[in-house]
N, C-alpha and C positions, 0 to 999 in steps of 0.2 A: 130446584131451578132458580130460586131467588138469589143463590150465592154463586151462580155460574159466571165465570170470567170469559167474556166473548173474545178477549185477547188471546186466550189459549183454547181453541175449540176442542171439544171432546174427540172430534174426529182425528185431530193430530195425535192425541194421547193414544187412541186406538191404533192408529197407523204405526206409531212407534212400538207399541206392544206387539202388534201383528208382525212387524219386522223381526222382533225378538224371537217369535215362534218360528218363523221361516228359517232364521239363522240356526236355531237349535235343531230343527228337523234336518236341515242340510248337513250340519255337523254330525248328527246321528247317523245319517246315511253314509257320509264319508268315512267315519270311524268304524262303521260296521258293528254298531252296538247290538249285542245278542238279543236282549229283550227290548225290542223297539216299542212295543205296545206300552210297557211300563214307563219307558222314557217319554213317550208322547203324553201319557197321563200326567206325569210330573210337569212337563212343559205346559200342558193345559192349566194345571193348578197355578203355576207361577204366572201364566198369562192372565188368568182371571184375577189373581191378587193385584196385578198391575192395573187391570181395568178398575177394580174397586178403589185402589189408591188414587188413580187418575180422577175418577169421578167424585171422590170425597175430599181430596186434598189439593192435588196439583192443578186442577182446572177450575179453581174457585177464586173469587175475589178475596183479597185481604181486607178484612173488616176493620173499622176504626176502633174496635173494642174487642175484648175477650170476655166470654161469658161461660160460666159453669152452671149446670142444672143438675143438682144431686137429688132432686125430688122424684123418686120412682113412681111410675104408673100415673102421672098427673093427668094424662089424656083419659085413662079409664075412670079415674076418680071424678074428673070434670064431666064425663059422659054420664056416670051414675047420678051425680048430684044435680046437674043442669040439663041433662039430655043432649049435650053438645060435646063433640070431640073435635076441636079445631085442627088438631094435628093428625087426624085419621089417615089421610093420604100418605103423610110422611111416615107414620107408624107402619102402614102396609108396605111401603117401599123399603123401609129398613129391614123388614123381615125378608122380602123377596130378593133383596140385594145379595143376601148370603145363602140362599137356597142352592144356587149352582155350585158354590164352594163346597157345601156339605155333600152334594151329589157327586162331585168330582172326587172328594175324599173317599166316598163309598166305593168308587170304581177302582180304588187302589188295590195293589196285589195282595196285601195282607189286611185282614180285618182289624180295625182299631177298636179298642175298648171305648165304650160310650163316653166316659169321662174325658178321654183324649180328644174326642170330637168337640166336646164342650170347651175344653182348654184352647183348642185351635181357634174356634169361632170367637171366643171371648178375648183371647190374646190379640188377634188381628183387630177386633173392634176397639180394644183399649188403646192399641197403637194409633188407630185412626183418630179416636177422640182426643188423645193426648196431643197428637200432631195438630189437630184442628185448633186446640187451645193455644199451643205454643206459637203457631204461625198465624193465629187469628183468622182461621179459614171457616168459621162457623161456630155454632153454639155446641159446646160439649155437653152431652146429656147422658145420664145413666140409663134412660129409656132406650137410647140408641144401642148401648152395649147389650142390654137385655134382649131387645128385638133382633139384633144381628145374630146373637147366639141362638135364639129360637129358630131363626131362619136356617142357620147352619145345621141344627139338629133335624129340622124338617127335611132338608135336602138329603142328609145322610140316611134318614129312615126310608125315604122314597127310593134312594139308590140301593140300599140293602134289600128292600122288598123286591125291587125289579131284578136285582142280581139273583136273589133266591129263586124267584119264579123262572128266570131264564135257566138256571142250573137244573131245576126240576124238569123243565121241558126238554132239555138236552138229555138228561138221564132217562126220561121216559121214551124219547125217540131212539136212543141207543138200545134200550131194553127190548123194543119192538123188532129191531133189526136182528 
């Protein structure tokens, strides 16, 4: 929140990305796409990535300096040594930011190998942190990459477990009929 640019409200970014979704759905209906559910899942993933980029890059103030922090787990180390974790809320938010992305990936038509989910979460996070450094839109931290990737993994695991349970329930229901 301390980097938010009131000149570009997040609502505007969300409105633009929501317009993108509506356009994609409309085009899908017009073109008569066969697998509309898969199309909508892809659109949701793209929309969520736009939301992430909006909140982490586009809707932030340009800072007067650039900063890199390559010291991993500094919040945890500070917590263990001093009993204080100043960046606790930021750490939790970095994990939670990528949980929906992992969940949406899990809903995909084909099951991805676990390492591909890690690559997707890590790659998007590296793009964000690199962009933040290049455009001076925040402090680029290795912890953010780690926590975002963990969030993507958590979301993917939750999604796969829910899909597996849903599949078992459907199979049980059909077996009873």
